[in-house]
C-alpha positions, 0 to 999 in steps of 0.5 A: 528471525521472523518469517517474511510474507513471501516465505509464508506464501511459498511455504503455504504453496508447498504445504497446502494442497492446491484445492485447499489453497484455492478455498483459502484464497476464495475465503480471503477474497470474500472477507476482503469486501466485508473487512473493507466495509465494516472494518476489523472490529465490527466484522464478526466471524459469523458475518465473515463466514456468511460473506464467503458462503461457508460455515464458521467451522469451515472458516476455522478449518482454514484459518484456525486463528479466526478473524485475526489470522484472516484479516492478516491474510487479507491485508498481506495479500492486498498490500503485496498487490499494491506494493508490486503496482507501486514499485512498477510505477516507480521503476517506469517513472524514475529509472536509475539507468535513465534519470530525468533531465533537470528540465523534466524532473518536475514533470516526472515527479508529478507523473509519479505522484499521479500514478501513486494516487491513481492506485486508490481507484485501482485497488479500492478494497485495499485502501478501504482496509488501510482506512480501517487499520488507521481508524482502529489501530488500537484494536488491530492485533500488533502482528497484523500491523507488523505484517501490513508494514512488511508487505507494503509500506516498508518495501515501497518506502525503501524503494522510494528512498533509493530513487531519491538517492539516485536523483541526488547522485545525478545532481538533481536533488539535495537530500541533505544526507537523508534520502529516506526522509526526503522520500517521506516528505515527497509522499506527504506532500503529494499522495498523502495529501490526496489520501487525507482529502479523499478519506482513502478514495471514499470521496474523490476530488474533482480532477482539477483539484487533484492535479492542483494538489499534486503539482503544488505538492511537487513544487513545494518538494522541489523548493525544499530539495531541488538543486538550485 
């Protein structure tokens, strides 16, 4: 069975000395900025070492797999942070113990979409990495793509699908037997629209335009999945 990202981190904390782990975190933090600016293909090992203020030998001592291992570490780390933030906002907005009322469902879905969109400004380095991942998918090692999906998109997608299933159980949505697809359509109509329009936050939209796209996306979603 493949090792999860969480178990990798727990193993590292057990097997790596606190001083070495601190150095690895510092290297990953510095590399995050360079990867976000240059992307995976253009960022060289020499440039990554210079960004962190260390020699290439030191970088390889901490990351024997070189650039690929460092990029996977950075992507997994930032994806885990954003995942936790997304899950917290999802729980706060669509608590299965306190589902929305029919007259507040649209308001709460708009609030959720706004919360997800707001993460682009809260975690700009992460979304810069994701932008480069999509642009360079044919050059990024498959194991890195797999680690990214496992750390962030997959657990968030499952949680959102569960939230849609709970809304269906409460009689607020008709998911047509597929809560995962319902969740995917919600994301596509709301946050993905903003992501594409802003190029992952690089060119922010005016607040009124952001609100128009979010509220319009939620309205379209409810026309497809709302209970009439």
